[in-house]
C-alpha positions as CSV (number, residue, x, y, z in Angstrom):
1,M,0.1,0.0,0.1
2,R,1.4,3.4,-0.9
3,I,2.1,5.9,2.0
4,G,-0.5,8.3,0.5
5,T,-3.3,5.8,0.8
6,L,-2.4,5.0,4.2
7,A,-2.1,8.7,5.4
8,A,-5.7,9.3,3.6
9,A,-7.0,6.5,5.9
10,F,-5.7,8.3,8.8
11,L,-7.2,11.6,8.0
12,L,-10.6,9.7,7.7
13,T,-10.4,8.1,11.1
14,I,-8.6,10.6,13.3
15,G,-10.5,13.6,14.4
16,I,-9.2,16.6,16.5
17,A,-11.0,17.5,19.8
18,S,-12.5,20.8,19.5
19,A,-13.0,21.7,23.1
20,Q,-10.2,23.6,25.0
21,R,-8.8,21.4,27.5
22,H,-6.5,23.5,29.4
23,K,-8.9,25.7,31.6
24,I,-7.9,28.2,34.5
25,D,-9.8,30.5,36.9
26,I,-8.8,34.0,36.0
27,D,-7.6,36.3,38.9
28,G,-7.9,39.5,37.6
29,A,-6.1,41.3,40.3
30,T,-2.7,40.0,39.1
31,P,-1.0,41.2,35.7
32,E,-1.0,37.6,34.5
33,G,-4.6,37.2,35.2
34,K,-5.6,40.6,33.4
35,A,-3.2,39.4,30.5
36,L,-5.2,36.3,30.4
37,Q,-8.6,38.1,30.6
38,Q,-7.7,40.7,27.8
39,I,-6.8,37.5,25.7
40,E,-10.3,35.8,26.5
41,D,-12.0,39.3,25.5
42,E,-10.0,39.9,22.4
43,S,-11.9,39.2,19.2
44,D,-9.7,40.4,16.7
45,D,-7.5,37.2,15.6
46,A,-4.4,39.0,14.9
47,K,-4.4,41.0,18.2
48,K,-5.3,37.8,19.9
49,L,-2.3,36.1,18.4
50,A,0.1,38.8,19.5
51,L,-1.4,38.8,23.2
52,L,-0.9,34.7,23.4
53,E,2.5,35.2,22.0
54,Q,3.3,38.3,24.7
55,F,1.7,36.0,27.7
56,A,4.0,33.0,27.0
57,A,7.1,35.2,26.5
58,Q,6.3,36.5,29.8
59,Y,4.8,34.1,31.9
60,P,6.0,30.5,30.5
61,T,6.0,29.2,33.9
62,H,2.4,30.4,35.1
63,A,-0.6,28.0,35.5
64,G,-2.5,29.6,32.5
65,A,0.8,28.9,30.2
66,A,-0.7,25.4,29.1
67,S,-3.9,27.1,28.1
68,V,-1.9,29.7,26.0
69,Y,0.2,27.2,24.7
70,E,-2.7,24.8,23.5
71,Q,-4.4,27.8,21.7
72,L,-1.1,28.7,20.0
73,V,-0.8,25.1,18.9
74,G,-4.1,25.4,17.2
75,I,-3.2,28.6,15.6
76,Y,0.2,27.7,14.2
77,A,-1.0,24.4,13.0
78,K,-3.9,25.9,11.0
79,A,-1.3,28.6,10.0
80,N,1.2,25.9,8.6
81,Q,3.7,27.8,10.6
82,T,5.6,24.5,11.6
83,D,8.8,25.8,13.5
84,K,6.4,27.7,15.9
85,L,4.2,24.8,16.1
86,L,6.8,22.3,16.8
87,D,8.6,24.8,19.5
88,T,5.3,25.2,21.2
89,G,4.0,21.9,21.1
90,G,7.4,20.8,23.1
91,K,6.9,23.4,25.6
92,L,3.1,22.0,25.9
93,L,3.8,18.7,26.1
94,A,6.6,19.2,28.8
95,L,3.8,20.8,31.0
96,D,0.9,18.2,30.1
97,P,2.8,14.6,28.8
98,A,-0.7,13.5,28.3
99,D,-1.7,16.2,25.9
100,V,-2.5,13.5,22.9
101,E,-4.5,16.2,21.1
102,D,-1.8,18.5,20.6
103,A,1.1,15.8,20.0
104,H,-0.8,14.9,17.1
105,P,-0.4,17.9,14.9
106,C,3.3,18.1,15.9
107,L,4.1,14.8,14.6
108,K,1.9,15.3,11.5
109,A,3.8,18.5,10.8
110,A,7.1,16.6,11.6
111,L,6.5,13.8,9.1
112,E,4.5,15.7,6.2
113,V,6.2,18.9,6.2
114,K,9.7,18.7,7.8
115,R,10.1,15.0,6.7
116,D,13.1,15.1,9.4
117,P,13.8,11.5,10.7
118,D,15.0,13.0,13.9
119,L,11.7,14.9,14.4
120,V,9.7,12.2,13.3
121,L,11.3,9.7,15.7
122,K,11.1,12.5,18.7
123,W,7.2,13.4,18.1
124,A,6.4,9.8,17.4
125,V,7.8,9.0,21.2
126,I,6.0,12.0,22.6
127,A,2.7,11.4,21.2
128,S,2.7,7.7,21.8
129,D,3.6,8.1,25.3
130,A,0.8,10.8,25.5
131,A,-1.6,8.3,23.9
132,R,-0.7,5.8,26.2
133,K,-1.3,7.8,29.3
134,V,-4.8,8.8,27.9
135,A,-5.6,5.2,27.1
136,Q,-4.8,4.0,30.3
137,S,-6.4,6.9,32.3
138,P,-9.3,5.4,34.7
139,K,-12.9,5.6,33.8
140,P,-14.7,8.4,35.4
141,A,-16.8,8.0,38.3
142,D,-19.0,10.6,37.1
143,A,-21.7,9.2,34.5
144,D,-21.7,12.6,32.7
145,E,-17.9,12.4,32.1
146,V,-17.9,8.6,30.6
147,G,-18.7,10.0,27.1
148,D,-15.9,12.5,26.6
149,W,-13.6,10.1,28.2
150,T,-14.5,7.3,25.9
151,K,-14.0,9.5,22.8
152,R,-10.8,10.7,24.0
153,V,-9.5,7.2,24.6
154,D,-10.6,6.1,21.3
155,F,-8.9,9.1,19.8
156,A,-5.8,8.3,21.7
157,K,-5.9,4.7,20.6
158,Q,-5.8,5.8,16.9
159,V,-3.2,8.5,17.5
160,D,-0.8,5.5,19.0
161,I,-1.4,3.6,15.7
162,Y,-0.6,6.7,13.8
163,T,2.9,7.1,15.6
164,E,3.6,3.8,14.1
165,Y,2.8,4.8,10.9
166,A,4.6,7.8,10.9
167,I,8.0,6.1,11.9
168,Y,7.3,3.5,9.0
169,A,6.5,6.3,6.5
170,M,9.8,7.9,7.3
171,V,12.0,4.8,7.1
172,L,10.4,4.7,3.4
173,Q,11.4,8.3,2.8
174,T,15.0,8.6,4.4
175,P,18.0,7.4,2.1
176,D,20.3,7.1,5.1
177,P,20.7,3.6,6.2
178,K,21.7,4.7,9.8
179,Q,18.5,6.5,10.2
180,K,16.3,3.6,8.7
181,I,17.8,1.6,11.5
182,L,17.1,4.1,14.2
183,L,13.5,4.4,13.2
184,G,13.0,0.7,12.3
185,E,14.5,-0.8,15.7
186,A,12.4,2.1,17.6
187,L,9.3,0.9,16.0
188,E,10.1,-2.7,17.1
189,Q,10.7,-1.5,20.5
190,R,7.6,0.3,21.0
191,N,5.4,-2.2,19.4
192,P,6.9,-5.7,18.7
193,Q,3.4,-6.8,17.0
194,S,3.0,-3.2,15.0
195,Q,1.4,-4.1,11.8
196,Y,4.1,-2.1,9.8
197,L,7.0,-4.2,11.2
198,P,6.7,-6.6,8.4
199,Q,6.5,-3.7,5.9
200,V,9.6,-2.3,7.6
201,A,11.5,-5.6,7.5
202,E,12.9,-5.5,4.2
203,Q,14.0,-1.7,4.6
204,L,15.8,-2.6,7.8
205,F,17.6,-5.5,6.5
206,N,19.0,-3.5,3.5
207,A,20.1,-0.9,5.8
208,Y,22.0,-3.6,8.1
209,A,23.5,-5.0,5.0
210,R,24.6,-1.6,3.8
211,T,26.4,-0.6,7.1
212,G,27.9,-3.8,7.4
213,D,26.2,-5.0,10.6
214,N,25.7,-8.7,9.1
215,A,24.6,-10.2,12.5
216,K,21.4,-8.2,12.6
217,A,20.6,-8.6,9.0
218,L,20.8,-12.4,9.2
219,A,18.8,-12.5,12.6
220,L,16.0,-10.3,10.8
221,A,16.0,-12.4,7.6
222,E,15.6,-15.4,9.6
223,Q,12.8,-13.9,11.6
224,T,11.0,-12.8,8.5
225,L,11.5,-16.1,6.2
226,E,9.6,-17.8,9.2
227,K,6.3,-16.4,7.9
228,D,7.5,-14.6,4.4
229,Q,9.7,-16.2,2.0
230,S,9.3,-13.6,-0.7
231,N,12.5,-11.7,-0.3
232,A,15.3,-13.3,-2.3
233,E,18.2,-11.4,-0.6
234,M,16.9,-12.6,2.9
235,L,16.6,-16.2,1.4
236,L,20.4,-15.9,0.1
237,I,21.9,-14.8,3.3
238,V,20.2,-17.1,5.4
239,A,21.2,-19.8,2.7
240,D,25.2,-18.5,3.0
241,N,24.8,-18.9,6.6
242,Y,23.4,-22.8,6.3
243,R,26.4,-23.2,3.9
244,S,28.7,-22.3,7.0
245,K,27.0,-24.8,8.9
246,K,26.9,-27.4,6.6
247,Q,23.1,-27.5,6.4
248,D,23.3,-28.5,2.5
249,D,19.5,-29.4,2.3
250,K,18.4,-26.0,3.7
251,V,20.7,-24.3,1.1
252,A,19.5,-26.2,-1.8
253,D,16.1,-25.3,-0.8
254,L,16.7,-21.7,0.1
255,T,18.7,-21.1,-3.0
256,G,16.1,-22.6,-5.1
257,K,13.5,-20.4,-3.9
258,A,15.7,-17.4,-4.5
259,L,16.3,-18.6,-8.2
260,Q,12.3,-18.9,-8.6
261,L,12.0,-15.4,-7.3
262,A,14.5,-14.1,-9.7
263,A,12.7,-15.9,-12.7
264,S,9.5,-15.0,-11.8
265,K,9.1,-12.3,-9.4
266,P,6.9,-9.2,-11.0
267,K,8.8,-6.0,-11.2
268,P,8.0,-3.7,-8.5
269,E,6.1,-0.2,-9.2
270,G,8.4,2.5,-9.8
271,V,11.4,0.5,-10.6
272,S,13.1,0.7,-14.0
273,D,13.2,-2.2,-16.5
274,A,16.9,-1.9,-16.4
275,D,17.0,-2.0,-12.4
276,W,15.2,-4.9,-12.3
277,A,17.1,-6.8,-15.0
278,T,20.0,-6.1,-13.0
279,W,18.5,-7.1,-9.6
280,R,17.3,-10.3,-11.4
281,T,21.1,-11.1,-12.7
282,Q,22.4,-10.3,-9.3
283,I,20.3,-12.6,-7.4
284,A,20.6,-15.4,-9.8
285,G,24.3,-15.1,-9.6
286,R,24.3,-14.9,-6.0
287,A,22.1,-17.9,-5.7
288,N,23.9,-20.3,-8.1
289,Y,27.3,-19.3,-6.2
290,V,26.1,-20.0,-2.9
291,M,25.0,-23.4,-4.3
292,G,28.2,-24.2,-6.2
293,I,30.4,-23.5,-3.2
294,T,28.3,-25.7,-0.9
295,Y,28.9,-28.4,-3.5
296,A,32.5,-27.6,-3.7
297,A,32.6,-28.1,0.1
298,L,31.4,-31.8,-0.7
299,D,33.5,-32.5,-3.3
300,K,30.6,-32.9,-5.7
301,W,32.6,-32.0,-8.5
302,A,29.6,-32.3,-11.3
303,P,26.9,-30.0,-9.5
304,T,29.7,-27.8,-8.5
305,D,30.5,-27.2,-12.3
306,R,27.1,-26.7,-13.2
307,A,26.0,-24.3,-10.5
308,L,29.0,-22.3,-11.0
309,R,28.9,-22.0,-14.4
310,A,25.6,-20.4,-14.3
311,A,26.6,-18.1,-11.6
312,L,29.8,-16.9,-13.6
313,P,28.0,-14.5,-15.9
314,D,26.3,-12.6,-13.2
315,L,29.2,-12.0,-10.8
316,N,30.7,-9.1,-12.5
317,A,29.9,-6.7,-10.0
318,S,31.9,-8.7,-7.5
319,P,35.6,-9.5,-8.4
320,E,35.8,-11.3,-4.9
321,M,33.0,-13.7,-5.7
322,K,34.4,-13.9,-9.3
323,A,37.7,-14.8,-8.6
324,E,36.4,-17.9,-6.0
325,T,34.1,-19.0,-8.6
326,L,36.7,-19.1,-11.2
327,F,39.0,-20.8,-8.7
328,Y,36.3,-23.5,-8.0
329,L,35.4,-24.0,-11.3
330,G,39.0,-24.7,-12.2
331,L,39.4,-27.2,-9.2
332,A,36.0,-28.8,-10.2
333,N,37.0,-29.5,-13.7
334,Y,40.3,-30.9,-12.7
335,N,38.6,-33.3,-10.2
336,L,36.5,-34.3,-13.1
337,A,39.4,-34.7,-15.6
338,E,41.0,-36.9,-12.9
339,A,37.9,-38.8,-13.0
340,G,38.3,-39.7,-16.4
341,D,36.7,-36.8,-18.3
342,T,40.0,-35.6,-19.6
343,Q,38.4,-33.0,-21.8
344,R,37.9,-31.2,-18.6
345,A,41.4,-30.7,-18.2
346,R,41.3,-27.5,-20.6
347,D,38.3,-25.8,-18.8
348,A,40.4,-26.6,-15.6
349,L,43.2,-24.6,-17.0
350,H,41.1,-22.0,-18.8
351,F,39.4,-21.3,-15.4
352,S,42.5,-21.5,-13.4
353,D,44.2,-18.7,-15.7
354,Q,41.5,-16.4,-15.1
355,C,41.5,-16.9,-11.6
356,A,45.2,-16.0,-11.6
357,A,44.6,-12.6,-13.2
358,F,42.6,-11.7,-9.8
359,S,44.7,-10.3,-7.0
360,G,43.5,-11.8,-3.8
361,P,43.7,-15.0,-1.6
362,Y,43.0,-17.2,-4.7
363,Q,45.7,-15.9,-7.0
364,A,48.7,-17.8,-5.7
365,R,46.9,-21.4,-5.6
366,A,45.4,-20.7,-9.1
367,R,48.7,-20.0,-10.8
368,A,50.1,-23.0,-8.8
369,N,47.0,-25.1,-10.0
370,A,47.3,-23.8,-13.8
371,K,51.2,-24.8,-13.8
372,A,50.2,-28.6,-12.5
373,I,47.4,-28.9,-15.1
374,R,50.0,-27.9,-17.8
375,G,52.5,-30.5,-16.6
376,R,50.0,-33.2,-16.0
377,Y,48.0,-32.8,-19.2
378,H,50.4,-30.9,-21.2
379,V,47.5,-28.4,-22.7
380,Q,47.6,-24.7,-23.0
């Protein structure tokens, strides 16, 4: 589902309570009371705004400050004055941490206007904490108050869900993998059962992979694959882990599924044909590579040769993987030649020579193998 569609759904279900919540008794004998009375009596919107801002600046700790901040939040939200909205909202929530009604527009502005991951995370936490305070508040003893309490609790629960959506939406929007990780982990911490966690999983997995946190990438992949095996990258990282544990049946199963996805998975919306073709090529290459290296470890040289030959054309983006593949292709064909198929000796030499052209851990061994093949089979 697109972000815009989800946002529209929330606009339909979340309503803002209109009644002012922070009320005070005005003492007209004090300067603060006189200022508050002047605000209440003022009918001109521009003049009232000026008076509210003046009071907030002069009396930030007065008992009436929350009422003033609440009015300012409404004005700033309506006028799309986002910086003032967030600043004033922060002051209001510091005075009343359960003010979910005013936390909601601040989070909405952080997501939709600022599009700032840090601000979204900050306000998602504030709004969620406020929502949970309201949702856990006791039912009033006064029957006349139960209706308003019920509406407020229902609203709070919707806002709490919206906080999860906001984090999810920001994960999709930010290109920074470290920010994706902060957001995704915060979402899981706040609600391990969130409906948005499965939708964040792929983004979080890719972010772990990009930042080199392979342990977390593997753990997330294993957790995700228990319910959903439609992500080829996750299938392959788990298959590679099984390869290191010599669990060959699982390697074959997962690489097979990855190959099937590479062949049949429909192109996602917004992805170009060229990018999708590249993805398919890389997945197929990686899957055949993992399977081929697994067979090589088992000295199964014929399936090693088949899998790695299939992998080789798709590994140009990874010189390390290509060098390893060439090495084991040389080794596989040498062993097949030793088993009686002497025509394989030329392929063994060809792959070993190619591997020797790559600097790295296989270069010296490949050169030695090529020399031995030439001496034994007299091929060039």
